[in-house]
N, C-alpha and C positions, 0 to 999 in steps of 0.2 A: 490779698495779703502779699503777693509778689511785689507789687508796686510800693506798698507801705514799707517793705523791707529795704527798699532802695532809697528811702528818704533819709537825709542826714539828720539824725536826732539832735545834733548840736546846734542846728540852725534855730533862730527865733521862730515862734509859731507862724507868724505871717509869712515868712520866707518858706517854711515847710509846706504851707498850703499852696503857695505859688509853685514850688517844686513838685508837689504832688499832682497838681493839675497838668503841669508840663510833662512830667514823666508818664502819666497815664494816657495822655493824648498821644504822645510819641509811641507808646506801646501799642495802643489800639490802631494807630495809623499804619504802623509797620506790619501788623498782623491782621489783615482784613478777614482772614478765616475766623479768628476769634470774635471779631465784631459781628460777622454774619451769624455765628452760633448764638451770641447773646441776643441778637435781634430776631432771628427766625426759628429758633428752637421751639417756639410756641406751637408751630404747626405740626411738630413731630411728637410732642409730649402731651400727656394729660394736663389740661389747663390747671386743675387744682394742685397737682404736684409741682408744676412749674411755679405757680404763685407762691407756694410754701418755700421753695428753693430761693426764689427771688427775694422774699421777705428775709430769709436768713442772711443772704449776702448783703442786702440793703441795710439790715440792722447792724451787721458787723462793720460795714463801711461808715455808717452814720455814727456808731459808737467811737470809732477811731478818729473821725473828723471832730466830733464833739470834745474829745480829750484834748486835741490840739487847740481847739477854740477856747476851752476852759483855761488852758495854760496861757494863751494869749490875753485872755481877760484878766488873769491875775497879774500879768506884766503890764497891763494898760494898753495893749495893742488893739483890742477889739472892744466894742460896746458891750455893756452889761445886759445883753439879751439872753434869752434861753438858748444855751449852746446846742441842745439837741434839735431845737427848731431851726436854728441857723444851719446846722450840719445837714438836716433833712432837706432844707431849701437848696443849699449848695449842691448836694448830690443829685437831687431831682433835675435841677437846671443842667448840671453836667451831663447826666444821662440824656436829656432831651437834645443836647447839642453835639453829642458824640455818637455812641453806638446805637441809639434809637433812631438815628438818621441814616443808617447804612442802606445802600441801594436806593437812593433818591432817584428821581427821573434823570437827573444829570449823570449819576453814576451808571445807570442803565444805558444811557446814550453813549457814554464814553467807552463802554465795554463792547460795542458793536464793531 
């Protein structure tokens, strides 16, 4: 929610998505502690509770992304595909290339 609050709502949907990706990457890059929490909290919490928590967050982000995509579709900026599926795919790819990659072997070697 913090990152979505910093996106300029007056921008066209395509530019909002670009700004969203940029801002969230900057936020996670600046705060490695939050990235590590997102990645490694699994070992500290009950798996079932964590999965429910992740689903709530994922659903919220996917809903917000799909709203932007729908607006872009109405304006002709995006293809007429299922906006929820597009949002889901974008978010899962984003997660795979950002905070789910914290402490890769390269990160571990650089911290020695």
